[in-house]
C-alpha positions as a printed Julia matrix, in Angstrom:
220×3 Matrix{Float64}:
   0.0    0.0     0.0
   1.13   3.52   -0.81
  -1.05   6.02    1.02
  -0.64   9.72    0.27
  -3.42  11.1     2.47
  -3.27  10.55    6.26
  -3.59  12.63    9.42
  -1.77  12.86   12.74
  -2.3   14.83   15.95
  -1.06  17.9    14.1
  -4.67  18.22   12.9
  -7.5   15.83   13.74
  -5.73  12.47   13.71
  -5.39  10.23   16.76
  -1.7    9.35   16.5
   1.6   11.16   16.74
   3.51  10.86   13.46
   5.94   8.26   14.81
   3.17   5.85   15.78
   1.32   6.49   12.52
   4.45   5.45   10.6
   4.98   2.29   12.64
   1.35   1.21   12.4
   1.35   1.84    8.66
   4.55  -0.16    8.27
   3.01  -3.03   10.22
   0.07  -3.0     7.78
   2.47  -3.49    4.91
   2.71   0.11    3.72
   5.67   0.91    1.5
   5.14   4.69    1.49
   3.12   7.15    3.53
   2.41  10.87    3.28
   1.27  12.65    6.43
  -1.03  15.41    5.18
  -2.58  17.25    8.09
  -5.38  19.75    7.61
  -4.34  23.36    7.23
  -5.54  26.8     6.26
  -3.93  30.23    6.56
  -4.04  30.02   10.36
  -1.84  26.95   10.87
  -0.1   26.17    7.57
   3.37  27.19    8.74
   3.12  25.22   11.99
   1.82  22.06   10.34
   4.4   21.98    7.57
   7.26  22.81    9.95
   6.23  20.07   12.36
   5.88  17.38    9.7
   8.95  18.45    7.75
  11.01  18.38   10.95
   9.66  14.95   11.81
  10.46  13.49    8.4
  13.95  14.98    8.28
  14.67  13.46   11.69
  13.78   9.91   10.64
  16.59   7.41   10.14
  16.81   5.68    6.78
  14.33   2.79    6.64
  14.22   0.6     3.53
  10.81  -0.67    4.64
   8.87   2.57    4.29
   9.21   6.02    2.72
   7.6    8.91    4.61
   6.68  12.26    3.05
   5.72  15.51    4.74
   2.55  16.95    3.28
  -0.51  19.04    3.94
  -4.21  18.96    3.11
  -5.53  22.44    2.4
  -9.02  22.22    3.8
 -12.33  24.11    3.45
 -10.71  27.12    1.82
 -12.49  29.57   -0.41
 -11.4   28.81   -3.98
  -9.82  32.26   -4.24
  -7.35  31.3    -1.47
  -6.15  28.03   -2.93
  -3.51  29.11   -5.46
  -1.74  31.31   -2.93
  -1.68  28.62   -0.25
  -0.54  25.86   -2.61
   2.45  28.03   -3.51
   3.07  28.87    0.14
   2.87  25.22    1.21
   5.46  24.24   -1.39
   7.74  27.12   -0.41
   7.54  26.02    3.23
   8.61  22.51    2.22
   5.43  20.45    1.89
   6.31  17.52   -0.35
   2.73  16.47   -1.09
  -0.01  19.11   -1.39
  -3.53  17.71   -1.17
  -6.71  19.72   -1.69
  -9.75  18.78    0.39
 -12.09  18.25   -2.54
 -15.84  18.61   -2.91
 -16.86  15.47   -1.04
 -20.58  14.69   -0.83
 -20.53  14.6     2.98
 -19.02  17.98    3.92
 -19.86  21.62    3.06
 -16.91  22.31    0.76
 -17.2   25.51   -1.32
 -18.15  25.02   -4.96
 -15.27  25.33   -7.46
 -12.74  23.98   -4.94
 -11.85  21.08   -7.24
 -11.18  23.38  -10.19
  -9.16  25.83   -8.1
  -6.98  23.01   -6.76
  -6.37  21.62  -10.22
  -5.55  25.04  -11.68
  -3.15  25.66   -8.78
  -1.26  22.47   -9.61
  -1.83  20.61   -6.36
  -0.59  17.02   -6.31
  -3.91  15.4    -5.37
  -7.57  16.41   -5.24
  -8.88  14.31   -2.37
 -12.41  12.83   -2.47
 -13.53  15.15   -5.29
 -17.19  14.13   -5.09
 -19.26  14.7    -8.22
 -16.41  16.42   -9.99
 -17.33  17.9   -13.37
 -16.16  16.13  -16.55
 -14.38  19.25  -17.76
 -12.48  19.41  -14.45
 -11.36  15.81  -14.86
 -10.07  16.66  -18.35
  -8.21  19.63  -16.87
  -6.67  17.37  -14.2
  -5.52  15.01  -16.94
  -3.92  17.87  -18.86
  -2.16  19.25  -15.78
  -1.08  15.9   -14.32
  -3.06  16.39  -11.1
  -4.1   13.14   -9.42
  -7.68  12.44   -8.4
  -8.34  10.32   -5.34
 -10.25   7.09   -4.92
 -10.96   6.98   -1.17
 -11.36   4.05    1.17
 -12.96   6.32    3.78
 -16.67   5.91    4.5
 -18.72   8.83    3.16
 -15.95  10.13    0.94
 -16.04   6.85   -0.97
 -19.65   7.37   -2.1
 -18.57   9.05   -5.33
 -15.66   6.71   -6.14
 -17.48   5.19   -9.1
 -18.22   8.59  -10.64
 -14.62   9.75  -10.22
 -13.16   6.49  -11.55
 -15.4    6.4   -14.62
 -14.64   9.97  -15.65
 -10.94   9.58  -14.99
 -10.68   6.46  -17.12
 -12.4    8.17  -20.04
 -10.32  11.36  -19.75
  -6.98   9.72  -19.03
  -6.65  11.41  -15.63
  -4.32   9.9   -13.06
  -5.96   8.2   -10.08
  -4.46   7.36   -6.69
  -5.94   5.24   -3.91
  -5.75   6.73   -0.4
  -7.31   6.11    3.01
  -7.66   9.58    4.56
  -6.72   7.84    7.81
  -7.43   9.59   11.08
  -7.13   6.6    13.44
  -5.33   3.22   13.44
  -8.45   1.41   12.26
  -8.52   3.53    9.08
  -5.19   2.21    7.82
  -6.04  -0.24    5.06
  -4.06  -3.16    3.71
  -3.61  -3.16   -0.06
  -5.67  -6.32   -0.58
  -8.75  -4.69    0.96
  -8.09  -1.34   -0.71
  -8.08  -3.14   -4.07
 -11.58  -4.44   -3.36
 -12.81  -0.88   -2.79
 -11.27   0.18   -6.09
 -12.88  -2.81   -7.8
 -16.21  -1.75   -6.32
 -15.7    1.63   -8.0
 -15.71  -0.16  -11.35
 -11.99  -0.41  -11.98
 -10.45  -3.46  -13.63
  -7.49  -5.29  -12.1
  -5.11  -3.67  -14.59
  -6.54  -0.23  -13.8
  -6.13  -0.91  -10.07
  -2.49  -1.86  -10.65
  -2.07   1.47  -12.46
  -3.33   3.3    -9.35
  -0.46   1.83   -7.38
   1.99   2.72  -10.15
   0.7    6.31  -10.13
   1.26   6.59   -6.39
   4.7    5.03   -6.63
   5.68   7.42   -9.41
   4.58  10.41   -7.35
   6.58   9.2    -4.35
   9.7    8.65   -6.46
   9.38  12.12   -7.95
   9.12  13.7    -4.5
  12.06  11.73   -3.1
  14.12  12.78   -6.11
  13.21  16.42   -5.51
  14.24  16.04   -1.85
  17.72  14.94   -2.89
  18.35  17.91   -5.18
């Protein structure tokens, strides 16, 4: 499993980053991004905390850990500025809290996140076909979610992405230990979204490619 959307106590998760990493590793994770919720009020603190944590980790061939952030419940007009700021502060993975069906996310958040060049639009809900095409053109990944509620629109997202050639990733949006999902079960959720076995394998390849790109950038 490669999971690029998880939370620690630096937002609304249950675990400190160290325990989150060890529990993920025990579940068979090969890579993990910790992407705590942030807006203008806490972005600097969240990125600094997670970046410091990741830089302090010893080398571990069993798991790669990335410092990220999930920009959450912003007005669309704020998103471009904060994506740029997050990257400047050192966030390796920038996730946008997309227009999930189960939370009051402002309309046009998905489009603003794609136009800003975020890495991932999380749980994008009933994303518009033209936005999926834009994501494909800009190389922005769309998320298939294992999380209850957010997963309600997985089939819609998967179908549009396959037709438009947009990149999909499979994430858990974990907030507690029980949310961490082994790859075998995560594959079943993706299959339930209408994806074939070869398309599910491509999800993992997309996540792996993103991780390798970010690790390469870290070394420059």
